[in-house]
N, CA, C and O atoms as a Tinker XYZ file with bonds, in Angstrom:
   368  protein
     1  N     -7.638000   -4.657000   11.701000    73     2
     2  CA    -6.259000   -5.184000   10.865000    64     1     3
     3  C     -7.044000   -5.667000    9.761000    63     2     4     5
     4  O     -8.076000   -6.330000    9.866000    81     3
     5  N     -6.425000   -5.251000    8.568000    73     3     6
     6  CA    -6.984000   -5.756000    7.331000    64     5     7
     7  C     -5.861000   -6.230000    6.284000    63     6     8     9
     8  O     -4.790000   -5.665000    6.062000    81     7
     9  N     -6.231000   -7.095000    5.848000    73     7    10
    10  CA    -5.218000   -8.015000    4.708000    64     9    11
    11  C     -5.715000   -7.549000    3.215000    63    10    12    13
    12  O     -6.873000   -7.408000    2.821000    81    11
    13  N     -4.408000   -7.342000    2.462000    73    11    14
    14  CA    -4.843000   -7.159000    1.085000    64    13    15
    15  C     -4.288000   -7.945000    0.031000    63    14    16    17
    16  O     -3.185000   -8.447000    0.243000    81    15
    17  N     -4.840000   -8.143000   -1.050000    73    15    18
    18  CA    -4.067000   -8.911000   -2.255000    64    17    19
    19  C     -4.504000   -8.188000   -3.452000    63    18    20    21
    20  O     -5.709000   -7.970000   -3.578000    81    19
    21  N     -3.851000   -7.871000   -4.161000    73    19    22
    22  CA    -3.984000   -7.011000   -5.614000    64    21    23
    23  C     -2.941000   -7.667000   -6.755000    63    22    24    25
    24  O     -1.874000   -8.240000   -6.535000    81    23
    25  N     -3.484000   -7.443000   -7.830000    73    23    26
    26  CA    -3.045000   -7.959000   -9.152000    64    25    27
    27  C     -3.018000   -6.726000  -10.208000    63    26    28    29
    28  O     -3.904000   -5.877000  -10.110000    81    27
    29  N     -2.221000   -6.630000  -11.015000    73    27    30
    30  CA    -2.087000   -5.711000  -12.020000    64    29    31
    31  C     -2.699000   -6.361000  -13.110000    63    30    32    33
    32  O     -2.145000   -7.379000  -13.526000    81    31
    33  N     -4.010000   -5.869000  -13.798000    73    31    34
    34  CA    -4.563000   -6.499000  -15.026000    64    33    35
    35  C     -3.964000   -6.047000  -16.349000    63    34    36    37
    36  O     -3.721000   -6.763000  -17.321000    81    35
    37  N     -3.734000   -4.502000  -16.199000    73    35    38
    38  CA    -3.230000   -4.006000  -17.285000    64    37    39
    39  C     -2.082000   -2.650000  -17.014000    63    38    40    41
    40  O     -2.247000   -1.827000  -16.113000    81    39
    41  N     -1.192000   -2.632000  -17.758000    73    39    42
    42  CA    -0.464000   -1.369000  -17.312000    64    41    43
    43  C      0.647000   -1.676000  -16.280000    63    42    44    45
    44  O      1.135000   -2.741000  -15.901000    81    43
    45  N      0.866000   -0.484000  -15.978000    73    43    46
    46  CA     2.193000   -0.487000  -14.769000    64    45    47
    47  C      2.037000    0.534000  -13.623000    63    46    48    49
    48  O      1.910000    1.724000  -13.911000    81    47
    49  N      2.039000    0.212000  -12.598000    73    47    50
    50  CA     1.499000    0.414000  -11.136000    64    49    51
    51  C      2.906000    0.924000  -10.348000    63    50    52    53
    52  O      3.817000    0.119000  -10.545000    81    51
    53  N      3.188000    1.745000   -9.743000    73    51    54
    54  CA     4.206000    2.198000   -8.782000    64    53    55
    55  C      3.652000    1.847000   -7.416000    63    54    56    57
    56  O      2.549000    2.293000   -7.099000    81    55
    57  N      4.236000    1.194000   -6.710000    73    55    58
    58  CA     3.619000    1.005000   -5.370000    64    57    59
    59  C      4.756000    1.418000   -4.266000    63    58    60    61
    60  O      5.948000    1.200000   -4.483000    81    59
    61  N      4.256000    2.069000   -2.995000    73    59    62
    62  CA     4.985000    2.496000   -2.036000    64    61    63
    63  C      4.610000    2.007000   -0.877000    63    62    64    65
    64  O      3.441000    2.154000   -0.520000    81    63
    65  N      5.477000    1.378000   -0.126000    73    63    66
    66  CA     4.965000    0.625000    1.298000    64    65    67
    67  C      5.578000    1.607000    2.373000    63    66    68    69
    68  O      6.731000    2.037000    2.335000    81    67
    69  N      4.504000    1.938000    3.468000    73    67    70
    70  CA     4.862000    2.783000    4.564000    64    69    71
    71  C      4.837000    1.899000    6.103000    63    70    72    73
    72  O      4.207000    0.852000    6.254000    81    71
    73  N      5.417000    2.371000    6.861000    73    71    74
    74  CA     5.090000    1.902000    8.125000    64    73    75
    75  C      4.472000    3.215000    8.989000    63    74    76    77
    76  O      4.768000    4.358000    8.643000    81    75
    77  N      3.714000    2.992000    9.979000    73    75    78
    78  CA     3.176000    4.192000   10.664000    64    77    79
    79  C      4.157000    4.155000   11.955000    63    78    80    81
    80  O      4.412000    3.192000   12.679000    81    79
    81  N      4.594000    5.382000   12.025000    73    79    82
    82  CA     5.391000    5.826000   13.352000    64    81    83
    83  C      4.658000    6.723000   14.340000    63    82    84    85
    84  O      4.739000    7.952000   14.351000    81    83
    85  N      3.933000    5.974000   15.170000    73    83    86
    86  CA     2.814000    6.872000   15.998000    64    85    87
    87  C      3.541000    7.775000   17.084000    63    86    88    89
    88  O      3.029000    8.783000   17.572000    81    87
    89  N      4.882000    7.250000   17.418000    73    87    90
    90  CA     5.573000    8.238000   18.437000    64    89    91
    91  C      6.132000    9.481000   17.944000    63    90    92    93
    92  O      6.334000   10.463000   18.659000    81    91
    93  N      6.450000    9.393000   16.331000    73    91    94
    94  CA     6.839000   10.620000   16.037000    64    93    95
    95  C      5.886000   11.307000   14.841000    63    94    96    97
    96  O      6.260000   12.164000   14.041000    81    95
    97  N      4.335000   10.602000   14.947000    73    95    98
    98  CA     3.390000   11.166000   14.132000    64    97    99
    99  C      3.648000   11.433000   12.858000    63    98   100   101
   100  O      3.425000   12.518000   12.322000    81    99
   101  N      4.264000   10.176000   12.170000    73    99   102
   102  CA     4.698000   10.229000   10.837000    64   101   103
   103  C      4.645000    8.781000   10.093000    63   102   104   105
   104  O      4.496000    7.775000   10.787000    81   103
   105  N      4.750000    8.692000    8.871000    73   103   106
   106  CA     4.800000    7.682000    8.193000    64   105   107
   107  C      6.589000    7.209000    7.888000    63   106   108   109
   108  O      7.433000    8.073000    7.648000    81   107
   109  N      6.852000    6.041000    7.941000    73   107   110
   110  CA     8.324000    5.958000    7.295000    64   109   111
   111  C      8.301000    4.949000    6.128000    63   110   112   113
   112  O      7.603000    3.937000    6.066000    81   111
   113  N      9.246000    5.429000    5.151000    73   111   114
   114  CA     9.248000    4.530000    4.069000    64   113   115
   115  C      9.767000    3.069000    4.218000    63   114   116   117
   116  O     10.867000    2.886000    4.739000    81   115
   117  N      8.954000    1.940000    3.746000    73   115   118
   118  CA     9.370000    0.753000    4.039000    64   117   119
   119  C      9.663000   -0.022000    2.797000    63   118   120   121
   120  O     10.111000   -1.166000    2.867000    81   119
   121  N      9.445000    0.513000    1.778000    73   119   122
   122  CA     9.724000   -0.242000    0.365000    64   121   123
   123  C      8.926000    0.451000   -0.634000    63   122   124   125
   124  O      8.008000    1.222000   -0.355000    81   123
   125  N      9.399000    0.080000   -2.086000    73   123   126
   126  CA     8.886000    0.797000   -3.038000    64   125   127
   127  C      9.323000   -0.226000   -4.198000    63   126   128   129
   128  O     10.278000   -1.000000   -4.128000    81   127
   129  N      8.421000   -0.075000   -5.296000    73   127   130
   130  CA     8.748000   -0.780000   -6.678000    64   129   131
   131  C      7.577000   -0.728000   -7.642000    63   130   132   133
   132  O      6.468000   -0.292000   -7.333000    81   131
   133  N      7.905000   -1.196000   -8.809000    73   131   134
   134  CA     7.067000   -1.356000  -10.097000    64   133   135
   135  C      6.108000   -2.663000  -10.252000    63   134   136   137
   136  O      6.569000   -3.792000  -10.425000    81   135
   137  N      5.179000   -2.470000  -10.196000    73   135   138
   138  CA     4.221000   -4.096000  -10.565000    64   137   139
   139  C      3.753000   -3.808000  -11.865000    63   138   140   141
   140  O      3.233000   -2.721000  -12.114000    81   139
   141  N      3.898000   -4.708000  -12.732000    73   139   142
   142  CA     3.608000   -4.786000  -14.124000    64   141   143
   143  C      2.589000   -5.896000  -14.224000    63   142   144   145
   144  O      2.413000   -6.758000  -13.363000    81   143
   145  N      1.794000   -5.762000  -15.614000    73   143   146
   146  CA     0.755000   -6.626000  -15.761000    64   145   147
   147  C      1.068000   -8.024000  -15.521000    63   146   148   149
   148  O      2.098000   -8.548000  -15.945000    81   147
   149  N      0.199000   -8.619000  -14.855000    73   147   150
   150  CA     0.482000  -10.074000  -14.175000    64   149   151
   151  C      1.024000  -10.044000  -12.697000    63   150   152   153
   152  O      0.816000  -10.947000  -11.887000    81   151
   153  N      1.608000   -9.116000  -12.490000    73   151   154
   154  CA     1.968000   -9.102000  -10.911000    64   153   155
   155  C      1.061000   -9.294000   -9.992000    63   154   156   157
   156  O     -0.098000   -8.905000  -10.131000    81   155
   157  N      1.489000   -9.912000   -8.960000    73   155   158
   158  CA     0.415000  -10.195000   -7.799000    64   157   159
   159  C      1.021000   -9.797000   -6.580000    63   158   160   161
   160  O      2.202000  -10.096000   -6.401000    81   159
   161  N      0.234000   -9.008000   -5.493000    73   159   162
   162  CA     1.071000   -8.803000   -4.471000    64   161   163
   163  C     -0.087000   -8.779000   -3.339000    63   162   164   165
   164  O     -1.309000   -8.705000   -3.468000    81   163
   165  N      0.680000   -8.865000   -2.251000    73   163   166
   166  CA    -0.362000   -8.832000   -0.907000    64   165   167
   167  C      0.643000   -8.275000    0.383000    63   166   168   169
   168  O      1.851000   -8.081000    0.517000    81   167
   169  N     -0.392000   -8.158000    1.116000    73   167   170
   170  CA     0.207000   -7.589000    2.625000    64   169   171
   171  C     -0.867000   -7.884000    3.814000    63   170   172   173
   172  O     -2.057000   -8.123000    3.607000    81   171
   173  N     -0.309000   -7.832000    4.967000    73   171   174
   174  CA    -1.058000   -8.006000    6.389000    64   173   175
   175  C     -0.717000   -6.750000    7.171000    63   174   176   177
   176  O      0.116000   -5.962000    6.723000    81   175
   177  N     -1.358000   -6.531000    8.370000    73   175   178
   178  CA    -0.933000   -5.905000    9.461000    64   177   179
   179  C      0.214000   -6.551000   10.025000    63   178   180   181
   180  O      0.218000   -7.778000   10.134000    81   179
   181  N      1.459000   -5.663000   10.499000    73   179   182
   182  CA     1.315000   -4.355000   10.580000    64   181   183
   183  C      1.736000   -3.715000    9.100000    63   182   184   185
   184  O      1.570000   -2.504000    8.953000    81   183
   185  N      2.144000   -4.309000    8.271000    73   183   186
   186  CA     2.681000   -3.732000    7.017000    64   185   187
   187  C      1.456000   -3.354000    5.839000    63   186   188   189
   188  O      1.541000   -3.725000    4.668000    81   187
   189  N      0.499000   -2.678000    6.299000    73   187   190
   190  CA    -0.469000   -2.777000    5.391000    64   189   191
   191  C     -0.802000   -1.294000    5.099000    63   190   192   193
   192  O     -1.996000   -1.005000    5.013000    81   191
   193  N      0.070000   -0.381000    4.948000    73   191   194
   194  CA     0.014000    0.907000    4.586000    64   193   195
   195  C      0.665000    0.906000    3.214000    63   194   196   197
   196  O      1.801000    0.441000    3.113000    81   195
   197  N     -0.042000    1.448000    2.018000    73   195   198
   198  CA     0.524000    1.708000    0.807000    64   197   199
   199  C     -0.146000    2.757000   -0.015000    63   198   200   201
   200  O     -1.117000    3.457000    0.271000    81   199
   201  N      0.574000    2.719000   -1.088000    73   199   202
   202  CA    -0.123000    3.857000   -2.219000    64   201   203
   203  C      0.404000    3.315000   -3.564000    63   202   204   205
   204  O      1.572000    2.975000   -3.746000    81   203
   205  N     -0.539000    3.273000   -4.449000    73   203   206
   206  CA    -0.243000    2.948000   -5.788000    64   205   207
   207  C     -0.728000    4.023000   -6.702000    63   206   208   209
   208  O     -1.782000    4.648000   -6.582000    81   207
   209  N      0.229000    4.164000   -7.682000    73   207   210
   210  CA    -0.066000    4.905000   -8.825000    64   209   211
   211  C      0.444000    4.693000  -10.132000    63   210   212   213
   212  O      1.570000    4.201000  -10.212000    81   211
   213  N     -0.219000    4.992000  -11.246000    73   211   214
   214  CA     0.103000    4.561000  -12.633000    64   213   215
   215  C      1.313000    5.379000  -13.057000    63   214   216   217
   216  O      1.198000    6.605000  -13.051000    81   215
   217  N      2.379000    4.861000  -13.398000    73   215   218
   218  CA     3.535000    5.326000  -13.732000    64   217   219
   219  C      4.019000    5.220000  -15.499000    63   218   220   221
   220  O      5.065000    5.564000  -16.049000    81   219
   221  N      3.140000    4.783000  -15.882000    73   219   222
   222  CA     3.233000    4.294000  -17.511000    64   221   223
   223  C      2.610000    4.983000  -18.356000    63   222   224   225
   224  O      1.896000    5.750000  -17.710000    81   223
   225  N      2.473000    5.147000  -19.439000    73   223   226
   226  CA     2.142000    6.143000  -20.390000    64   225   227
   227  C      0.530000    5.777000  -20.834000    63   226   228   229
   228  O     -0.187000    6.510000  -21.515000    81   227
   229  N      0.190000    4.573000  -20.317000    73   227   230
   230  CA    -1.233000    3.893000  -20.707000    64   229   231
   231  C     -1.970000    3.714000  -19.543000    63   230   232   233
   232  O     -1.450000    3.784000  -18.430000    81   231
   233  N     -3.301000    3.457000  -19.754000    73   231   234
   234  CA    -4.028000    3.176000  -18.858000    64   233   235
   235  C     -3.729000    1.827000  -17.690000    63   234   236   237
   236  O     -3.428000    0.721000  -18.140000    81   235
   237  N     -3.824000    2.008000  -16.489000    73   235   238
   238  CA    -3.411000    1.105000  -15.639000    64   237   239
   239  C     -4.688000    0.530000  -14.990000    63   238   240   241
   240  O     -5.536000    1.333000  -14.600000    81   239
   241  N     -4.896000   -0.809000  -14.842000    73   239   242
   242  CA    -5.732000   -1.419000  -14.173000    64   241   243
   243  C     -5.553000   -2.341000  -13.178000    63   242   244   245
   244  O     -5.131000   -3.418000  -13.598000    81   243
   245  N     -5.764000   -2.264000  -11.800000    73   243   246
   246  CA    -5.621000   -3.237000  -10.896000    64   245   247
   247  C     -6.700000   -3.676000  -10.388000    63   246   248   249
   248  O     -7.685000   -2.976000  -10.622000    81   247
   249  N     -6.919000   -4.922000   -9.550000    73   247   250
   250  CA    -7.984000   -5.159000   -8.735000    64   249   251
   251  C     -7.420000   -5.582000   -7.295000    63   250   252   253
   252  O     -6.461000   -6.322000   -7.076000    81   251
   253  N     -8.234000   -4.942000   -6.376000    73   251   254
   254  CA    -7.526000   -4.838000   -5.124000    64   253   255
   255  C     -8.668000   -5.719000   -4.121000    63   254   256   257
   256  O     -9.848000   -5.369000   -4.138000    81   255
   257  N     -8.314000   -6.630000   -3.442000    73   255   258
   258  CA    -9.374000   -7.493000   -2.471000    64   257   259
   259  C     -8.943000   -7.299000   -1.153000    63   258   260   261
   260  O     -7.767000   -7.589000   -0.936000    81   259
   261  N     -9.613000   -6.880000   -0.226000    73   259   262
   262  CA    -9.617000   -6.578000    1.047000    64   261   263
   263  C    -10.143000   -7.729000    1.857000    63   262   264   265
   264  O    -10.898000   -8.557000    1.346000    81   263
   265  N     -9.774000   -7.795000    3.065000    73   263   266
   266  CA   -10.678000   -8.849000    3.856000    64   265   267
   267  C    -10.280000   -8.438000    5.343000    63   266   268   269
   268  O     -9.099000   -8.226000    5.617000    81   267
   269  N    -11.362000   -8.321000    6.369000    73   267   270
   270  CA   -11.136000   -7.984000    7.636000    64   269   271
   271  C    -12.312000   -8.534000    8.293000    63   270   272   273
   272  O    -13.145000   -9.252000    7.741000    81   271
   273  N    -12.327000   -8.151000    9.513000    73   271   274
   274  CA   -13.915000   -8.747000   10.332000    64   273   275
   275  C    -14.633000   -7.461000   10.462000    63   274   276   277
   276  O    -14.361000   -6.580000   11.277000    81   275
   277  N    -15.630000   -7.437000    9.530000    73   275   278
   278  CA   -16.395000   -6.351000    9.406000    64   277   279
   279  C    -17.240000   -6.102000   10.570000    63   278   280   281
   280  O    -17.532000   -4.945000   10.872000    81   279
   281  N    -17.726000   -7.275000   11.363000    73   279   282
   282  CA   -18.397000   -7.038000   12.628000    64   281   283
   283  C    -17.647000   -6.546000   13.716000    63   282   284   285
   284  O    -18.195000   -6.480000   14.817000    81   283
   285  N    -16.450000   -6.184000   13.571000    73   283   286
   286  CA   -15.563000   -5.653000   14.722000    64   285   287
   287  C    -15.347000   -3.976000   14.137000    63   286   288   289
   288  O    -15.802000   -3.040000   14.795000    81   287
   289  N    -14.623000   -3.761000   12.868000    73   287   290
   290  CA   -14.233000   -2.596000   12.545000    64   289   291
   291  C    -15.316000   -1.953000   11.690000    63   290   292   293
   292  O    -15.029000   -0.796000   11.385000    81   291
   293  N    -16.379000   -2.348000   11.262000    73   291   294
   294  CA   -17.194000   -1.611000   10.401000    64   293   295
   295  C    -17.292000   -2.041000    9.049000    63   294   296   297
   296  O    -16.851000   -3.107000    8.619000    81   295
   297  N    -17.914000   -1.130000    8.369000    73   295   298
   298  CA   -17.965000   -1.598000    6.717000    64   297   299
   299  C    -16.867000   -1.303000    5.867000    63   298   300   301
   300  O    -16.696000   -1.940000    4.828000    81   299
   301  N    -15.940000   -0.186000    6.303000    73   299   302
   302  CA   -15.007000    0.313000    5.393000    64   301   303
   303  C    -13.539000   -0.039000    6.132000    63   302   304   305
   304  O    -13.360000    0.048000    7.347000    81   303
   305  N    -12.610000   -0.419000    5.237000    73   303   306
   306  CA   -11.207000   -1.125000    5.574000    64   305   307
   307  C    -10.382000    0.356000    5.082000    63   306   308   309
   308  O     -9.205000    0.396000    5.442000    81   307
   309  N    -10.805000    1.360000    4.429000    73   307   310
   310  CA    -9.985000    2.457000    3.820000    64   309   311
   311  C     -9.600000    3.402000    4.915000    63   310   312   313
   312  O    -10.521000    3.898000    5.564000    81   311
   313  N     -8.460000    3.695000    5.188000    73   311   314
   314  CA    -7.808000    4.717000    6.068000    64   313   315
   315  C     -6.972000    5.647000    5.336000    63   314   316   317
   316  O     -6.117000    5.304000    4.521000    81   315
   317  N     -7.230000    6.739000    5.633000    73   315   318
   318  CA    -6.146000    7.879000    4.885000    64   317   319
   319  C     -5.270000    8.429000    5.790000    63   318   320   321
   320  O     -5.582000    8.651000    6.960000    81   319
   321  N     -4.019000    8.700000    5.240000    73   319   322
   322  CA    -3.143000    9.131000    6.337000    64   321   323
   323  C     -2.423000   10.446000    5.729000    63   322   324   325
   324  O     -1.642000   10.296000    4.790000    81   323
   325  N     -2.651000   11.603000    6.202000    73   323   326
   326  CA    -2.067000   12.832000    5.778000    64   325   327
   327  C     -1.036000   13.193000    7.005000    63   326   328   329
   328  O     -1.171000   14.010000    7.916000    81   327
   329  N     -0.223000   12.513000    6.780000    73   327   330
   330  CA     1.318000   12.567000    7.495000    64   329   331
   331  C      2.534000   12.867000    7.031000    63   330   332   333
   332  O      2.738000   12.441000    5.894000    81   331
   333  N      3.281000   13.370000    7.454000    73   331   334
   334  CA     4.616000   13.366000    6.577000    64   333   335
   335  C      5.298000   12.180000    6.353000    63   334   336   337
   336  O      5.090000   11.217000    7.092000    81   335
   337  N      5.907000   12.134000    5.640000    73   335   338
   338  CA     6.817000   10.752000    5.099000    64   337   339
   339  C      8.106000   10.898000    5.424000    63   338   340   341
   340  O      8.721000   11.858000    4.961000    81   339
   341  N      8.710000   10.022000    6.230000    73   339   342
   342  CA    10.340000   10.167000    6.735000    64   341   343
   343  C     10.785000    9.017000    5.780000    63   342   344   345
   344  O     10.158000    7.978000    5.571000    81   343
   345  N     11.873000    9.355000    5.287000    73   343   346
   346  CA    12.780000    8.338000    4.344000    64   345   347
   347  C     13.332000    7.520000    5.038000    63   346   348   349
   348  O     13.611000    7.869000    6.185000    81   347
   349  N     13.695000    6.101000    4.574000    73   347   350
   350  CA    14.219000    4.964000    5.323000    64   349   351
   351  C     15.880000    5.710000    5.648000    63   350   352   353
   352  O     16.603000    6.380000    4.911000    81   351
   353  N     16.022000    5.337000    6.787000    73   351   354
   354  CA    17.637000    5.929000    7.002000    64   353   355
   355  C     18.321000    4.723000    6.474000    63   354   356   357
   356  O     17.955000    3.549000    6.520000    81   355
   357  N     19.383000    5.249000    5.964000    73   355   358
   358  CA    20.410000    4.213000    5.032000    64   357   359
   359  C     21.654000    4.151000    6.193000    63   358   360   361
   360  O     22.070000    4.983000    6.999000    81   359
   361  N     22.015000    2.835000    5.896000    73   359   362
   362  CA    23.121000    2.410000    6.865000    64   361   363
   363  C     24.395000    3.324000    6.364000    63   362   364   365
   364  O     24.639000    3.533000    5.176000    81   363
   365  N     25.172000    3.837000    7.472000    73   363   366
   366  CA    26.368000    4.457000    7.121000    64   365   367
   367  C     27.547000    3.748000    7.155000    63   366   368
   368  O     28.606000    4.294000    6.845000    81   367
């Protein structure tokens, strides 16, 4: 289990949040939004799957600080998911 805090130092980043649906072997959209210069965000398990990218026309810089029990899980907290993404079901 890993927690993360990150802040945007310059530019604009788009962040997508996901939940892992192990029963259906996919990711489920859990949220999205823009993070501007000066914005700070964070998360912890189970909501610790996210993807960020630059959506502005200038360089974006962010700093990400991760924490975990490295004695238990090893030295890397990075995980990569190559799974299909299922959109959030909207209420009818």
